[in-house]
N, C-alpha and C positions, 0 to 999 in steps of 0.2 A: 574336768568340772564344767558343767554347762552354765549358761548365762544366769539362770535363776538361782543356782547354787552359789555362784560368785556374788551376786547381788545380795542374797540372804546372808552370806558370810560377812559382807561389809557392814550390814545393818547390825549383826550380832556383835561385831567389834565395837561399834559406837555405843551399843547398849551396855556392854561391859565397861567401857570408859565412864559412862554416866553413872553406873552403879558405884564405881570407885569414887567419883566426884561426890556423890551423895554420902558415902561413908565418911569422906574427909570433912564434909561440911556439916554433918548431922549434929555435932556437938555445939555448934555456934549459931544455929538458926532455929526459929520455931516454924510451925507448919505454914505460916503466912509469909515467910521470908522468901524472896526470889533468889534462885541460884542459877548460874549460867551453865546449862547443859549443852552437850554437843548435839547438833542436828543428827538424827538417826537415819538419814536417807542412805540410799544404796551407793552413792558416789563416794568412793574411797578417798577422793581428794578434797571433799567438803570439810571445811574447818569452821563452818558457821555455828553460832551460839544461839540457843533458844533460852530465854529467861522464863523459868517456871517456878511457881511456888512449890514447896515440898509436897503439899497435899495434891497439887495437880500432877506432879510426877508420880506420886504413889498411885493415884487413880489410873494413870496411863499404864503402869506396870501390872495392874490387876489382870490384864489380858495379855498373855505372852505373844499373841499374834499382832499386837499393836505397837506402833512406833511413832515417836514425835518427830515431825519434819517441818521445815519452813515451807510456806506456800510456794508452789512451783517446783518443789523437790520430789514430789510424788511421781511414781512410775505406774501409769494407769493399767498397763498390761499385767502387772504382778500384784497390785494392791489397790484398795479403794479408800477414798476419804470417808471416814465414818463420823468425824467431828471437826468442826472449824472453830478456832478460837482466835482472839486477837493475837497476831504474831506467830501462830503455829497451827498445824493441822495434826490430827491423829489419823494415821492410815492403818488399815488392817490388811494383812496378807490375804490374797485370794486363796480359795481352797486348793487350787492346783500347786501353790508354792508353800503351803503350810508345812509339808513334810521337810522341804529343804530348810526352812527356817528352824524348825525344831531339831533337825539332825545336824545342821551346820555348827561346827565347833572350830573356831579360828585357831585354836591351840593345837590342832592336829596337823 
C-alpha cells in the first residue's frame, strides 16, 4: 500500500466513524444542533473533535471527495482546502488521489 492509499484509508475510517455518530445522534438533535464529529484528517492517531451542526455535516457529505479537518491537519500534496469555517476546514482530494479515496475500503 502506497502513502496516498494509506492516508486515504485513514480518512475513510474517520468518515465511517462520523457516519455512525450521526446515526446515533440523529434522533435527539435537530439540524441546528451541534454534534462532536471526529476530525477526518489522514493522521490515524488524531482524536480531535470538530463540532458541526447536522446541516453542516450533511453539506460536507454531499461531495465524497471532501473531508472535514481541523486547521493545520490538511496535507497539501494530496488535498486542497476548498472552504474555511470557524473551527474547521473542508478539504477536497486532489485528482491524483481520488481513485485511492474511492477505492479505499478499511474493512478489506
